[in-house]
NUNUDO-827371 format. One record per atom (N, C-alpha, C): y, z, x; residue in three letters. Coordinates in steps of 0.02 Angstrom, whole numbers, plus 32768, in hexadecimal, padded with zeros to 4 digits. Layout:
REM NUNUDO-827371
YZXALA;...
REM end
This chain:
REM NUNUDO-827371
7E7C795E7F8AUNK;7E6779857FC0UNK;7E6379C57F90UNK;7E3B79F47F9FUNK;7E257A377F71UNK;7E4A7A647F7FUNK;7E377AAC7F56UNK;7E647AD07F66UNK;7E537AE87FB3UNK;7E817B107FDCUNK;7E8B7B37800FUNK;7E627B87800DUNK;7E547B998040UNK;7E2B7BDC8059UNK;7E6F7C0F806BUNK;7E827C2B804BUNK;7EAD7C71806DUNK;7E8B7CB3808FUNK;7E7C7CA880CBUNK;7E7C7D0B80E2UNK;7EA87D0E80F9UNK;7E997D468126UNK;7EAC7D868154UNK;7EAE7D6A8192UNK;7ED77D5281B3UNK;7EFB7D3081EDUNK;7EE77D658227UNK;7F197DB18202UNK;7F3B7DEC823DUNK;7F397E188207UNK;7F3A7E508234UNK;7F5A7E98821AUNK;7F737EBA823EUNK;7FA47EEB822DUNK;7FB47F238254UNK;7FD67F488241UNK;7FF07F97825BUNK;80017FC0823AUNK;80357FF5825DUNK;8069800A8238UNK;8092803E824FUNK;809B807F8241UNK;809480B5825BUNK;80A580FD823CUNK;80DB811A826AUNK;81028142825FUNK;813481618277UNK;811781A282ABUNK;813581AF82DBUNK;812981E08308UNK;8118822F82F3UNK;8149823D82DDUNK;8156828082A8UNK;8120828D827CUNK;80F282D3827EUNK;80C082ED827CUNK;80C3831F8247UNK;80D48326820AUNK;80E3835881CAUNK;809E837481BFUNK;807783A681C9UNK;804883CE81B5UNK;803B83EF8180UNK;80228406816BUNK;8014843D8131UNK;8042846D8142UNK;802E848F816DUNK;804C84CB8181UNK;809684BA818FUNK;80A2847E81A0UNK;80ED848181ACUNK;810884888151UNK;80E68474812EUNK;810E847280EDUNK;80F684C280C7UNK;80D984E080E4UNK;80D0852580C0UNK;811A855480C2UNK;8133853B80F9UNK;818A85368118UNK;81B7851F80EAUNK;81A684FC80D0UNK;81E084D58096UNK;81CE84D38052UNK;819084D3802FUNK;819C84FD7FF4UNK;815D85227FE2UNK;8155852F7FA6UNK;810E856D7F95UNK;80D385437F8DUNK;80B985367FC8UNK;8073851D7FC7UNK;804E8524800AUNK;801A85188015UNK;7FE28542804DUNK;7FCA850E805DUNK;7FBB8503809CUNK;7F8484C680BBUNK;7F3C84C38084UNK;7F1B84E7806FUNK;7EE284EC803FUNK;7EF184D3800DUNK;7F2384DF7FF0UNK;7F2B84C37FA9UNK;7F3184737FA5UNK;7F6B84587FDBUNK;7F73841F7FE2UNK;7F2883FF8010UNK;7EEF841A802FUNK;7EBF83FD8049UNK;7E9B83EE800DUNK;7E8A84127FE5UNK;7E5B84347F9CUNK;7E7083F37F6BUNK;7EA583E67F5CUNK;7EC683D47F39UNK;7EBE83897F3EUNK;7EDF83747F75UNK;7EF583257F91UNK;7EC683117FC5UNK;7EA283317FFDUNK;7E7A831B8033UNK;7EB9831F8070UNK;7EF58314805AUNK;7F3A83168089UNK;7F2A834180CCUNK;7F39833B80F0UNK;7F43836C813DUNK;7F92836A815BUNK;7F9E83348160UNK;7FE78311818DUNK;800282DF8172UNK;802B82D58192UNK;805A828F8152UNK;808882868190UNK;80A1823F81A5UNK;80C7822C81C1UNK;8112821E81BEUNK;814A822B81BFUNK;8181822A819BUNK;81BB821C81C9UNK;81D281D781B6UNK;820881A881DDUNK;824981CE81FAUNK;825A81AF8238UNK;82AE81F1824AUNK;82CA81C98228UNK;831181F08215UNK;833D81F681F3UNK;8360819C81E8UNK;836B8171821AUNK;837E81368231UNK;832F81018237UNK;831381258216UNK;82CE80DC8222UNK;82D080CD81D6UNK;82DE809481BDUNK;82C5807F8190UNK;8282806A816AUNK;8272804B811DUNK;824980138112UNK;82287FEE8150UNK;82807FC78143UNK;82877F88816FUNK;825A7F8681B2UNK;82777FCA81CFUNK;82617FCE8216UNK;82197FD58218UNK;82007FF381ECUNK;81A8801181FAUNK;818B7FCB81E2UNK;818F7FAC81B1UNK;81877F6A8196UNK;817E7F2381D6UNK;81AC7F3A81EAUNK;81C17F208228UNK;818E7F118274UNK;818F7F4D8278UNK;815B7F6682ABUNK;81167F57828DUNK;80F87F65826CUNK;80AA7F3A8253UNK;80BB7F0E824BUNK;80F27EE3822AUNK;80FB7E92822BUNK;80D77E71826EUNK;81017E8F82A4UNK;80F47E7E82EDUNK;809C7E83830CUNK;80927EC382FAUNK;80457EC6830CUNK;80087E9A82D5UNK;802A7E98828EUNK;7FF97E6E8288UNK;7FFB7E118290UNK;80477E0782B1UNK;804E7DB882CAUNK;802B7DCB8311UNK;80237DF9833AUNK;7FF07DEC8376UNK;7FA47DE0835AUNK;7F967E158337UNK;7F497E1B832EUNK;7F447DD682F0UNK;7F6D7DA682E9UNK;7F5D7D7C82D1UNK;7F4F7D3882F8UNK;7F7B7D3F833FUNK;7F757D0E8382UNK;7FA27CCF8359UNK;7FE37CE68338UNK;80157CBA8333UNK;80457CCE834EUNK;808F7C9B8346UNK;80D17CA68354UNK;80FA7CB98310UNK;81297CDF8327UNK;81517CFA82E7UNK;816D7CAE82C5UNK;81787C9A82F2UNK;81897C4482CBUNK;81677C29828EUNK;811D7C3482B0UNK;80FF7C1A8276UNK;80F57C248234UNK;81107C6F8229UNK;81237C7281E3UNK;81597C6881B5UNK;81317C468177UNK;81477C25814DUNK;81667C46810EUNK;81547C8F810AUNK;81667CAE80BEUNK;81497CF680CEUNK;817F7D1980B0UNK;81797D6D80B6UNK;81727D8F8097UNK;814C7DB88076UNK;815D7DD18042UNK;81477E238040UNK;81637E5C8027UNK;815D7E988034UNK;81657EB37FF5UNK;81237EE48010UNK;81157F117FC9UNK;81377F517FD1UNK;817A7F867FACUNK;81987FA87FBAUNK;819A7FCE7F5FUNK;81AE800C7F70UNK;81C580257F3BUNK;820C80577F61UNK;820A80407FA2UNK;824380667FE4UNK;826D80507FF7UNK;829380107FD9UNK;82A17FF18008UNK;82EF80058021UNK;83077FED8069UNK;833D7FF08080UNK;836D800B8069UNK;837E7FD6801BUNK;83AE7FC67FF6UNK;83AB7FA67FB8UNK;83C37FBB7F74UNK;83B77FB07F30UNK;83A27F5B7F38UNK;83CB7F3D7F55UNK;83D07EEA7F6BUNK;840B7EEF7FA3UNK;83DE7EBC7FD4UNK;83CF7E887FD3UNK;83807EB37FDFUNK;83437E797FC7UNK;82FD7E927FE9UNK;82EF7EA98029UNK;82CF7EBD803EUNK;82C37EDD807BUNK;82997EAE80AFUNK;82767E76807BUNK;824F7E398096UNK;829E7E0F80D3UNK;82DB7E1180B0UNK;83067E0680BDUNK;83137E158115UNK;831C7E4E8107UNK;83327E6F8144UNK;82E87E76817DUNK;82A67E778168UNK;82717E6F8188UNK;82807E3381B6UNK;829B7DFA817FUNK;829F7DAE81B4UNK;82D77DAD81E7UNK;82F17DD281D0UNK;83417DDA8202UNK;83207DEA824AUNK;830E7E228241UNK;82DE7E578275UNK;82B07E2B829DUNK;829F7DFB827EUNK;82667DC082A7UNK;827B7D9582C3UNK;82BF7D7B82B9UNK;82DB7D4082C0UNK;82DB7D0B82B2UNK;82C37D0F826AUNK;82AF7CD88250UNK;82DB7CC6820EUNK;82EC7C7681F1UNK;83217C8981AAUNK;82E67C3F819FUNK;83267C2D816EUNK;83177BEF8135UNK;82BA7BE88116UNK;82A17C2D810CUNK;82627C2A80E6UNK;82617C4C80ADUNK;82307C5A808DUNK;82347C6F8041UNK;82217CAC804EUNK;824D7D028045UNK;823C7D3A8039UNK;823E7D6A800AUNK;820F7D847FEDUNK;82417DB87FB9UNK;82077E057FB1UNK;821C7E1C7F8DUNK;81ED7E677F97UNK;81E17E5C7F41UNK;81A27E987F4AUNK;81687E8E7F13UNK;81807EDF7EE8UNK;81817EF47EC6UNK;81857F2B7E9FUNK;81457F2B7E76UNK;81257F617E92UNK;80C37F6E7E76UNK;80C17FB57E6DUNK;80ED7FEF7EA2UNK;80E1802C7EADUNK;80AD802B7EDEUNK;8082805E7EDDUNK;804F806A7F0CUNK;8007800F7EFBUNK;80107FF37ED5UNK;7FD57FBE7ECFUNK;80067F887EDDUNK;80497F8A7F09UNK;80647F547F1EUNK;80487F257F48UNK;802C7F417F7CUNK;80017F217FA9UNK;7FE27EE77F9CUNK;7FB07EF87F7DUNK;7F7A7ED37F4DUNK;7F897E9B7F1AUNK;7FDF7EB97EFCUNK;7FEC7E757EE6UNK;800A7E547F19UNK;802C7E517F52UNK;80567E377F67UNK;801C7DEB7F8FUNK;7FE07E227FA1UNK;7FA67E007FC9UNK;7F917DC77F99UNK;7F937DD27F57UNK;7F6D7DA07F19UNK;7FA57D6B7F17UNK;7FE17D817F29UNK;80337D557F1AUNK;80107D147F60UNK;80217D2D7FA5UNK;80087D057FD6UNK;7FCA7CED7FC7UNK;7F927D1A7FBFUNK;7F667CDB7FBCUNK;7F5A7C937F8DUNK;7F877C9F7F56UNK;7F947C627F24UNK;7FC37C2B7F53UNK;7FDA7C5A7F68UNK;801E7C1B7F93UNK;7FEF7BFC7FB9UNK;7FCB7C107FF2UNK;7FA37BFA800FUNK;7F727BCD800EUNK;7F587BE27FD0UNK;7F147BA37FB2UNK;7F317B5C7FA0UNK;7F6B7B767F82UNK;7FAD7B2C7F58UNK;7FC77AEB7F9DUNK;7FB77B1C7FD5UNK;7FC67AEA8026UNK;800B7AED801FUNK;80307B098009UNK;807E7B10800DUNK;80997B36804BUNK;80637B688065UNK;80877B8C809CUNK;80427BAD80CCUNK;80477B9A8102UNK;801B7BA58132UNK;800D7BF2814EUNK;805A7C238159UNK;803D7C67817CUNK;80667C86814EUNK;80547CBD810EUNK;80707CDD80EEUNK;807A7D31810BUNK;80AC7D4E8125UNK;80A87D918139UNK;80B87DBF80F1UNK;808F7DE080ECUNK;807F7E1080C5UNK;80917E5C80D7UNK;80C27E8C80BCUNK;80D37EC280DDUNK;80D97EF180AAUNK;80BA7F2D80BCUNK;80B87F648096UNK;80D67F9580A4UNK;811F7FAA809FUNK;81387FE880C0UNK;816480198098UNK;815C806E80B4UNK;817080758077UNK;819C80CF80A1UNK;81DF80D48096UNK;81F0810E80AAUNK;820581448070UNK;81BA81658055UNK;81CA818B8032UNK;81D781E0802DUNK;81E481E3806BUNK;820F821D8078UNK;824F82218062UNK;826A81EA804FUNK;82AF820A8029UNK;829E82127FE7UNK;827281F77FC8UNK;826881D77F86UNK;824082167F51UNK;823B824D7F8DUNK;821182797F6DUNK;824082CA7F7CUNK;823782F17F3CUNK;825A832C7F30UNK;823383597F6AUNK;825A837A7F82UNK;823283B77FC3UNK;823A83F27FB7UNK;825883FD7F5EUNK;8242842E7F43UNK;820D84377F01UNK;81EE83E67F0AUNK;81B783FB7ED4UNK;818383E67F00UNK;8164842A7F15UNK;811484267F0EUNK;80F083F47F04UNK;80F183E77EC5UNK;80B583B87EABUNK;80B683807EC1UNK;80F3835F7EE6UNK;80E783227EE8UNK;810783137F54UNK;813283537F53UNK;814A83417FAFUNK;8103833F7FDCUNK;80D483607FBDUNK;80A283717FF5UNK;806D83227FFAUNK;807C83097FD1UNK;804582C57FCEUNK;805082878000UNK;809782947FF6UNK;80B582368005UNK;80CD8236805DUNK;80C781FB8065UNK;80D981F680C8UNK;80ED81B480C9UNK;810D81B580F9UNK;813581668108UNK;80FC81488156UNK;810480F48130UNK;80D680CD8176UNK;80E2808A813DUNK;80D4805D816FUNK;80B280138165UNK;80857FEE8172UNK;80627FBA8142UNK;80257F9B8165UNK;80497F45815EUNK;802F7F178181UNK;80387EDA8188UNK;7FF67EB38186UNK;7FF27E818166UNK;7FBF7E49816CUNK;7FDE7DFD8180UNK;7FB47DE3818DUNK;7FCF7D978196UNK;7FA37D748160UNK;7FBA7D428138UNK;7F827D358105UNK;7F9C7CEA8113UNK;7F5B7CB9811FUNK;7F627C788134UNK;7F327C448112UNK;7F247C0B8129UNK;7EEB7BE98124UNK;7EB47BF48158UNK;7E7D7C058146UNK;7E547C118164UNK;7E007C008172UNK;7DDA7BFB819AUNK;7D957BDC818DUNK;7D637C1B8188UNK;7D6D7C3C81ABUNK;7D537C7F81A4UNK;7D5F7CC1817BUNK;7D937CC78180UNK;7DA67CFD814AUNK;7DA87CE78102UNK;7DAC7D0880C5UNK;7DC87CF28092UNK;7DDF7D33805CUNK;7E0A7D228031UNK;7E1E7D5C8002UNK;7DF77D3B7FDCUNK;7DBC7D577FBBUNK;7D8B7D507F97UNK;7DB77D3C7F51UNK;7DC77D747F24UNK;7DED7D917EF6UNK;7E1A7DB17EE1UNK;7E417DB27EC2UNK;7E6D7DF57EB6UNK;7E827DFF7E5DUNK;7E857E3D7E56UNK;7E937E4D7E0AUNK;7ECF7E817DFFUNK;7F0C7E627DDDUNK;7F4B7E807DC0UNK;7F427EA07D88UNK;7F577EDA7D87UNK;7F707EF57D38UNK;7FB67F1F7D39UNK;7FA87F1F7CDBUNK;7FF77F557CFEUNK;7FF97F6C7C98UNK;80147FAE7C8CUNK;80217FCE7C4AUNK;80707FF87C60UNK;807E7FD77C41UNK;80D37FF27C3CUNK;80E280297C1DUNK;809E80337BEEUNK;80AB807D7BA6UNK;80BE80B97BD7UNK;809280B07C1CUNK;808380ED7C4BUNK;80CD80F17C65UNK;80FC80CD7C74UNK;812780D97C99UNK;813C811D7CA0UNK;813E813E7C72UNK;816581887C7EUNK;814381CD7CA9UNK;80FA81B57CBCUNK;80C381E67CDCUNK;80C881D57D24UNK;80E781AA7D37UNK;811681947D94UNK;812F81717D9CUNK;8174817E7D99UNK;81A481497DA9UNK;81EC817B7DCAUNK;821881607DD5UNK;8254818C7DFEUNK;8295816F7DBBUNK;82A2818F7DB2UNK;82CE81927D67UNK;8329817D7D6CUNK;833681997DBFUNK;8374819B7DBBUNK;838181547DE3UNK;83AD81477DECUNK;83DF81197E3DUNK;83D380B97E12UNK;83BC80B87DDFUNK;83B280817DB9UNK;83FA806B7D85UNK;83E5801C7D6BUNK;8427802E7D3EUNK;841980517CFFUNK;83EC80657CE9UNK;83C780887CB1UNK;840080C87CB6UNK;83F980F17CEAUNK;8409813B7CFFUNK;842781247D31UNK;846780FB7D4EUNK;847680ED7D93UNK;849481447DADUNK;84A281407DF0UNK;84AD81837E24UNK;84E781A07E09UNK;84EB81D67DEEUNK;851E82107DF2UNK;851E824D7DFBUNK;854E82767DF1UNK;853B82BA7DEDUNK;851982E07DE0UNK;850982BE7DACUNK;84E282EC7D5DUNK;848682D47D95UNK;848F82937D9AUNK;844582807DB4UNK;843B82AD7E02UNK;847C82B27E21UNK;846082DC7E63UNK;8447831D7E44UNK;847B83387E13UNK;846783797DF3UNK;8418838A7DF1UNK;841583637DBDUNK;83C183527DA5UNK;8389833B7DC2UNK;839983237E14UNK;836C830D7E4AUNK;833D82DA7E1EUNK;835D82B87DF1UNK;834082717DD3UNK;833B823F7E05UNK;8352824A7E43UNK;835381FE7E7AUNK;830D82147E91UNK;82F6825A7E83UNK;82A082417EAAUNK;8264823C7E68UNK;823482297E99UNK;81ED82227E79UNK;81EB82477E48UNK;81D382397E1BUNK;81B582697DEBUNK;817982547DD4UNK;8149828F7DC5UNK;80ED827D7DB1UNK;80C682A57D89UNK;80CD82927D51UNK;808382AE7D3DUNK;803082B47D5FUNK;802E82DF7D92UNK;7FEB82C77DBCUNK;7F9B82D87D8CUNK;7FAD82E17D53UNK;7F6E82EB7D32UNK;7F4C82BF7D23UNK;7F7C829A7CE8UNK;7F8182537CBBUNK;7F6C822D7CF3UNK;7F8B82267D3BUNK;7F8F81EB7D55UNK;7F5881FC7D73UNK;7F38822C7D78UNK;7ED682387D9CUNK;7EC8820A7D6CUNK;7EBE82147D35UNK;7EA381FD7CF4UNK;7E9481BA7CFAUNK;7ECD81927D01UNK;7ED481567D00UNK;7EBC81367D37UNK;7EC281567D71UNK;7EAE81397DBBUNK;7E5F813A7DA6UNK;7E3781657DAFUNK;7DF781637DA1UNK;7DD681387D6DUNK;7DFB81137D23UNK;7DFE80EF7D07UNK;7DEB80B27D23UNK;7E3D809D7D3BUNK;7E53805B7D4DUNK;7E5080427D8DUNK;7E5080697DB6UNK;7E2080647E02UNK;7DED802F7DF7UNK;7DB7803F7DD6UNK;7D7580397DD9UNK;7D677FEF7DB9UNK;7D9880007D75UNK;7D917FB37D4AUNK;7DA47F7F7D7AUNK;7DEF7F937DA7UNK;7DE57F517DBBUNK;7DCC7F2F7DE5UNK;7D8F7F697E09UNK;7D737F457E29UNK;7D2F7F287E01UNK;7D277F367DDEUNK;7CEA7F197DBEUNK;7CFD7ED47DA1UNK;7D4D7ECE7D9CUNK;7D5C7E967D8CUNK;7D5D7E627DC6UNK;7D5B7E717DF7UNK;7D537E4E7E34UNK;7D177E487E4BUNK;7CFF7E617E36UNK;7CA97E6E7E3CUNK;7C8D7E3B7E17UNK;7C9D7E427DCAUNK;7C8E7E187D94UNK;7CA77DBD7DB2UNK;7CCD7DC57DCBUNK;7CEC7D8A7DCEUNK;7CCB7D547E01UNK;7CC37D707E3FUNK;7CAB7D597E7AUNK;7C557D697E82UNK;7C3D7D847E4CUNK;7BF07D927E3AUNK;7BE67DAE7E8DUNK;7BFC7DE27EA6UNK;7BE37DEE7ECFUNK;7BE17E3C7EBBUNK;7BA77E6D7ED3UNK;7B867EA87EB0UNK;7BB17EE27EE9UNK;7BB67F107EC6UNK;7BDE7F4B7F0CUNK;7BB17F687F30UNK;7B6E7F517F36UNK;7B437F777F55UNK;7B4D7F3F7FAFUNK;7B7E7F147F90UNK;7B6E7ED77FC1UNK;7BA37EE78001UNK;7BE97F107FE2UNK;7C297F298004UNK;7C0C7F428046UNK;7C267F418077UNK;7C2D7F5B80C6UNK;7C5E7F9A80B3UNK;7C9F7F93809BUNK;7CD37FB48092UNK;7CFC7FBE8064UNK;7D047FFD804AUNK;7D477FF9800AUNK;7D7B801E8033UNK;7DAD7FFE8020UNK;7DF78025801FUNK;7E0D80457FFAUNK;7E0780877FD2UNK;7E47807C7F7FUNK;7E8780937FA4UNK;7EAF809E7F79UNK;7EFF80BC7F8FUNK;7EE480FD7F88UNK;7F07811A7FDCUNK;7F0481437FDDUNK;7F3C81937FCDUNK;7F14819D7F7AUNK;7F4881B97F4BUNK;7F3A81FC7F4CUNK;7EEE820F7F5AUNK;7ED782547F55UNK;7E8182387F5BUNK;7E7382707F7DUNK;7E2B827C7FAAUNK;7DF482717F5CUNK;7E0582AF7F38UNK;7DD282AF7F08UNK;7DD782697EE0UNK;7E10823A7ECEUNK;7E1181F97EA9UNK;7DCA81D17EC8UNK;7DE181CC7F11UNK;7DBA81A27F40UNK;7D7881A67F3BUNK;7D6581D67F23UNK;7D1F821C7F2FUNK;7CF581F67EF8UNK;7D06821A7ED1UNK;7D0782137E92UNK;7CDF81B47E77UNK;7D0A81887E7DUNK;7D0E81567E83UNK;7CD181217EA9UNK;7CD8814A7EE2UNK;7CA481267F07UNK;7C5981367EFFUNK;7C5781667EDDUNK;7C0E81A57EC6UNK;7BF781717E94UNK;7C3B81597E64UNK;7BFD81307E2EUNK;7BFD80E97E47UNK;7C0A80D17E8FUNK;7BEC80917EA4UNK;7BB3809A7EC6UNK;7BAC80D87ED0UNK;7B6E80F47EFDUNK;7B8780EA7F53UNK;7BC580EB7F64UNK;7BCD80C57F9DUNK;7BC880FB7FD8UNK;7BBA810A8014UNK;7B9A81378035UNK;7BE3814C8048UNK;7BF98190807EUNK;7C3A818980A2UNK;7C54815880D6UNK;7C01814080E3UNK;7C27810B812EUNK;7C4280C4810FUNK;7C4080BD80CCUNK;7C50808280B4UNK;7CA680A0808FUNK;7CAB80CC8085UNK;7D0480DE8081UNK;7D3780EB80A6UNK;7D4B80C180CDUNK;7D8680DC80E2UNK;7DC180FA80D8UNK;7DC0813780E6UNK;7DFF816C80D5UNK;7E1E81718116UNK;7E60816E80F3UNK;7E9781A4813CUNK;7ECA81C28110UNK;7EBF81E580D1UNK;7EE6820680BDUNK;7EFE824180E2UNK;7EC0825F8101UNK;7EC882AC8114UNK;7F1A82968143UNK;7F16825C8178UNK;7F4D826381ACUNK;7F8D823581A7UNK;7F8C8218815DUNK;7FB581ED8145UNK;7FEF820980FDUNK;7FC6821D80F0UNK;7FCC8233808EUNK;7FDD81E2806FUNK;800681F58035UNK;801281B1801FUNK;803F8193802CUNK;803281578047UNK;807881228059UNK;807D80FC800FUNK;806E81117FF0UNK;806F80C77FB7UNK;804980867FBFUNK;807C80547FCFUNK;804E80167FC9UNK;804380027FFEUNK;80428037803CUNK;803A802E8097UNK;8004804D8092UNK;7FE180628065UNK;7FA380A0806AUNK;7F53804D807CUNK;7F5180218068UNK;7F0E80088066UNK;7F2D7FE480A3UNK;7F6A7FAC80BBUNK;7F607F9B80F0UNK;7F817FC68140UNK;7F7E7FF68120UNK;7F7A802A8161UNK;7F3780348175UNK;7F0C80508138UNK;7EB8805E8143UNK;7E9F80268172UNK;7EAD7FED8141UNK;7E767FA98153UNK;7E8C7FAA81AAUNK;7EE97F9E81C0UNK;7EDD7F878201UNK;7ED47FC7822FUNK;7EDC7FF58221UNK;7EAB80318246UNK;7E618032825AUNK;7E4C80098218UNK;7DFF8026821CUNK;7DDC7FBD823AUNK;7DFF7F9B824BUNK;7E027F738268UNK;7E117F7D82B8UNK;7E3F7F9182CCUNK;7E5D7FAF8309UNK;7E217FD18324UNK;7DF17FFC8308UNK;7DC48022831FUNK;7D8180008318UNK;7D827FDD8308UNK;7D417FB082FBUNK;7D177FCB82C4UNK;7D377FFB8285UNK;7D077FF28269UNK;7D017FB6822CUNK;7D3C7F968219UNK;7D2B7F5281ECUNK;7D1C7F20823FUNK;7CE97EFA8221UNK;7CDB7EC68253UNK;7CE17E788224UNK;7CDA7E518253UNK;7CEA7DFD822FUNK;7CBC7E10820FUNK;7CAE7DDB81DEUNK;7C8E7DC881A2UNK;7C777DF2817DUNK;7C877E43816DUNK;7C8C7E8D8165UNK;7CB07E6E810CUNK;7C997E8C80DDUNK;7CA47E7D809DUNK;7CD57EB58079UNK;7D047EB88074UNK;7D277EF38058UNK;7D487EEB8028UNK;7D577F2D8001UNK;7D7D7F357FBFUNK;7DBA7F537FC1UNK;7DD47F4E7FA4UNK;7E1E7F827F9FUNK;7E307F827F4EUNK;7E4C7FC67F3FUNK;7E587FD07EF7UNK;7E9380067EF4UNK;7EB680057EC7UNK;7EEE80237ECFUNK;7F0680357E7DUNK;7F3180677E8BUNK;7F5B806D7E44UNK;7FAE80857E57UNK;7FEF80827E26UNK;801080997E3DUNK;805180937DF9UNK;808780BB7E16UNK;80C380B87DD6UNK;80CA806A7DB7UNK;80A880857D63UNK;80D280407D44UNK;80B880477CF2UNK;807780637CEFUNK;804F804C7D1BUNK;8041800F7D47UNK;802880077D77UNK;7FF17FD77D98UNK;7FCB7FE77DA6UNK;7F947FB47DB6UNK;7F537FBC7DD1UNK;7F357F737DFFUNK;7F187F717E31UNK;7EEB7F377E39UNK;7EBD7F507E72UNK;7E927F077E64UNK;7E6A7F077E9CUNK;7E687ED07EBEUNK;7E4B7EC87F1BUNK;7E2B7EA77F34UNK;7DF87E9A7F3CUNK;7DE37E4B7F60UNK;7DAC7E557F84UNK;7D9A7E227FD5UNK;7D9D7E347FF4UNK;7D947E178031UNK;7D547E01806EUNK;7D5C7DC4807DUNK;7D287DC880BAUNK;7D5D7DBB80FDUNK;7D4C7DF08114UNK;7D797DDD8159UNK;7D657DB68180UNK;
REM end
């Protein structure tokens, strides 16, 4: 028996109802709608209710992916969740989503690769399917970043939003996860991280006083790395597959900054209609940006069967990754 082919059998997404606009943020921090739009491309983002957890959003996205795939939830034999804003430090959010789906006795686990987490999870799921060990793997990316940003830090709180996306990855004759590329460099750790709340700096009054439980970012340096590492990851999958960039029907970059997206797209001479962007409506939902954008574009009929779609992301760690799929 040869290696099996892994593909996307279905996709779904969920974003909370509550919309926080740039105008709303003007009342919270010292910023303006124009400042946020010109620097990031974001106009609004979704914010989860206090009682709505990362697993709740992931579960709702999963339900839609299951429906899209035309399978029963009992057909799922593994769950992988990409998140850095889990319900609890442990156990995994995958365990909680498994319980919410009414499933048990299947392997489930979380992946922590920040904004690159979804592509990491997709790559792992693809490998399991190719080995023939599992048939239907639920891959979820869900983030409730509104609880991990400092609402007094105008440089970061204006960027992030909440939401979830999900794929069903399985053996497929039509769709194919053609190639993935994963990379990381821990030397850049302090450029984008959450210093407090782990075993190095456990929660204490000092952590709270210094606001170390929130995301810290050197935006200028991360921007430089993004425009270097994301195209590098794309080039790796193009080289691996011998598929040239002009053959791509659509590309979905991690939705972190409109200037990063436009800069890289220009490098490949990709016209606007090829580049899927929804950052203006949802902001940066970390690991969830790519599956949300993909599932929404499929729902809108923008991405169609047979299309070649490229993904590329960068995240804290730093991590970076790319994937090429046939729908």
